C-alpha positions in Angstrom: 90.8 99.3 93.7 88.6 96.8 95.5 90.2 93.5 96.4 86.9 91.8 95.5 87.2 92.9 91.8 87.5 89.8 89.7 86.8 91.0 86.1 88.0 94.0 84.2 84.4 95.3 84.3 84.6 95.1 88.1 87.7 97.2 88.0 86.0 99.9 85.9 83.0 100.0 88.2 85.3 100.5 91.2 87.1 103.3 89.3 83.8 104.9 88.5 82.7 104.8 92.2 86.1 106.2 93.4 86.5 109.2 91.1 84.5 109.4 87.9 86.0 112.8 86.8 89.7 111.7 86.7 91.3 110.9 83.4 91.4 107.2 82.5 92.6 107.0 78.9 94.3 109.7 77.0 94.9 108.7 73.3 97.3 110.2 70.8 97.6 109.2 67.1 100.8 110.9 65.9 100.0 110.1 62.3 96.9 112.3 62.4 97.5 114.7 65.3 94.5 113.3 67.2 94.3 113.6 71.0 91.3 112.3 72.9 91.0 112.3 76.7 88.4 110.2 78.4 87.5 110.5 82.0 86.5 107.4 83.9 82.8 108.5 83.5 83.1 109.1 79.8 85.0 105.9 79.2 82.4 104.0 81.3 79.6 105.5 79.2 81.2 104.3 76.0 81.6 100.9 77.5 78.0 100.8 78.6 76.7 101.8 75.2 79.0 99.2 73.5 78.0 96.5 75.9 74.3 97.3 75.2 75.1 97.1 71.4 76.7 93.7 71.9 74.1 92.2 74.1 71.0 93.8 72.6 71.5 94.5 68.9 74.1 91.8 68.2 72.6 89.1 70.5 76.0 88.3 72.0 76.0 86.2 75.2 78.6 84.7 77.6 80.8 82.2 75.9 80.6 83.8 72.5 83.9 84.6 70.9 84.7 87.9 69.3 87.7 88.4 67.0 89.0 91.9 67.7 91.0 93.1 64.7 91.9 96.6 65.9 95.2 98.3 66.8 96.0 100.0 70.1 93.3 102.7 70.2 90.9 104.2 72.8 87.9 102.5 71.0 89.7 99.2 71.2 90.0 99.6 75.0 86.2 100.3 75.0 85.5 97.1 73.2 87.7 95.1 75.6 85.8 96.3 78.6 82.4 96.0 76.9 83.1 92.3 76.2 84.1 91.8 79.8 80.8 93.4 80.8 78.8 91.0 78.7 81.0 87.9 79.3 82.1 87.6 75.7 85.6 86.1 75.1 87.8 88.5 73.2 90.4 87.0 70.8 92.8 89.8 70.0 93.8 89.3 66.4 91.8 86.1 66.4 90.7 84.1 63.4 87.4 85.6 62.2 86.3 82.3 60.5 86.2 80.7 64.0 84.5 83.6 65.8 80.9 84.4 66.5 81.4 88.1 65.9 84.2 90.3 64.5 85.1 93.9 65.1 87.4 95.3 62.4 89.2 98.5 61.6 89.7 100.0 58.1 92.8 97.9 57.5 91.2 94.5 58.5 87.8 94.6 56.8 88.7 92.0 54.2 90.0 89.6 56.8 86.9 90.1 58.9 84.5 89.0 56.2 85.5 85.5 57.0 83.3 85.7 60.0 79.8 84.2 59.4 78.3 86.1 62.3 77.8 89.8 63.1 80.4 92.2 61.8 81.1 95.7 63.2 83.5 98.1 61.5 85.3 101.1 63.0 86.7 103.9 60.9 89.2 104.8 63.7 89.0 108.3 62.3 89.5 111.3 64.7 86.4 112.1 66.7 85.1 108.6 66.1 83.7 109.6 62.7 81.6 107.3 60.5 82.8 105.7 57.3 81.9 107.8 54.2 80.0 104.7 53.1 79.3 101.7 55.3 81.7 98.9 54.3 79.9 95.9 52.6 79.0 93.2 55.0 79.4 95.4 58.1 77.5 97.7 60.4 79.3 101.0 61.2 80.0 101.3 64.9 79.8 105.1 64.8 76.2 104.8 63.4 75.0 102.0 65.8 76.4 103.0 69.2 75.1 106.5 69.9 71.5 105.4 70.3 72.4 102.7 72.8 71.6 103.0 76.5 74.0 104.8 78.9 73.6 102.1 81.6 74.3 98.4 81.2 73.1 95.3 83.1 74.0 91.9 81.8 71.2 89.5 81.2 73.2 86.8 83.2 76.0 87.4 85.7 79.5 87.2 84.2 81.5 84.2 85.5 85.0 85.5 86.5 86.5 82.1 85.9 85.2 81.8 82.3 87.6 82.6 79.4 87.8 86.4 78.9 90.8 87.1 76.8 92.9 85.3 74.3 96.1 87.1 73.1 99.2 85.7 71.5 98.0 82.1 72.0 97.3 82.5 75.8 93.8 82.3 77.3 93.0 84.1 80.5 89.8 84.2 82.6 88.6 87.5 83.9 90.0 86.6 87.4 93.4 85.6 85.9 93.5 88.8 83.9 92.8 91.0 86.9 95.4 89.1 89.0 98.0 89.5 86.3 97.2 93.1 85.8 97.6 93.8 89.5 101.0 92.0 89.5 102.1 94.0 86.5 101.0 97.3 88.2 103.0 96.4 91.2 106.1 95.5 89.1 105.8 98.8 87.3 105.4 100.7 90.6 102.0 102.0 89.7 100.0 103.6 92.5 96.6 105.3 92.6 96.9 108.4 90.4 99.9 107.0 88.4 100.1 108.1 84.8 101.6 105.5 82.4 102.6 106.4 78.9 102.6 103.4 76.5 103.6 103.3 72.9 103.2 99.5 72.7 100.7 97.8 70.5 97.8 95.6 71.6 99.0 92.5 69.9 100.5 90.9 73.0 99.8 90.8 76.8 102.5 93.4 77.6 100.9 96.0 75.3 97.4 95.3 76.6 98.5 95.4 80.2 100.5 98.6 80.0 98.1 100.2 77.6 94.9 99.5 79.7 94.7 96.8 82.3 97.6 97.6 84.7 96.8 101.3 85.0 93.1 100.4 85.5 94.0 97.9 88.2 96.2 100.4 90.0 93.7 103.2 90.0 95.9 105.1 87.6 95.5 106.2 84.0 97.2 105.6 80.6 98.5 107.9 77.9 98.1 105.5 74.9 100.2 106.6 71.9 99.8 105.2 68.4 102.5 105.9 65.7 104.8 107.3 68.4 107.7 106.9 65.9 106.3 109.9 64.0 106.8 112.3 66.8 109.2 115.1 66.1 112.6 115.0 68.0 112.0 116.0 71.6 108.3 115.4 71.3 108.2 112.5 73.7 109.9 114.4 76.4 107.4 117.3 76.0 104.5 114.9 76.1 105.8 113.2 79.3 106.0 116.7 80.9 102.6 118.0 79.6 100.7 114.9 80.5 102.4 114.5 83.9 103.5 111.0 83.0 105.0 109.0 85.9 106.0 105.9 84.0 107.0 105.5 80.3 107.0 102.4 78.2 107.5 103.8 74.7 108.9 100.6 73.3 109.1 97.0 74.3 
């Protein structure tokens, strides 16, 4: 990736310029049998649409804080990069009562209602399906995002030194996040084209780094696995082979 990249959004732009067709995120949910593969171009399109939703429909701006109440999931990864694109600070598992916006999944809707600002709900169902009925007090992401623009430009430039991510009590700026992701990628031996399988959650930095940021910083890709413990015996080995995985972090 480019040495000048100083935010996660910069890393994604460089990946898009380098090879838009290569896989970036391959997601498995072994509780439902779901598999989704997103190329750099497809992932970037989701990010652009979500960033436009944030900036346009939800009136989010740099410095706003978003409580992200979602598990490790491809749509969670999209939200992380969309917030970076706008300059919104993501608080993973943050307190909705103190946030300007909240993004919640089906298991965290009640907690998210403590947010007095905009609320977005994700069903996390296969194929990104809508909720059967929109949860009270929320807008349904699957309803709102398809009509958003495929290209995104921030109203104001994003400051790489402004807070970008808070997880497990630690705050990082965009520049610090990119620096740490690069260091993690080097420690893991990730090179361009590397394929990392992660079964870790997104509730701490290690899970976020291995499940998104380090592969992105290295010019590689991630096979992100949710409910990996529900795989049949021998299933992990078969997945590693079929997905051409080069590095595996199934557990912490």
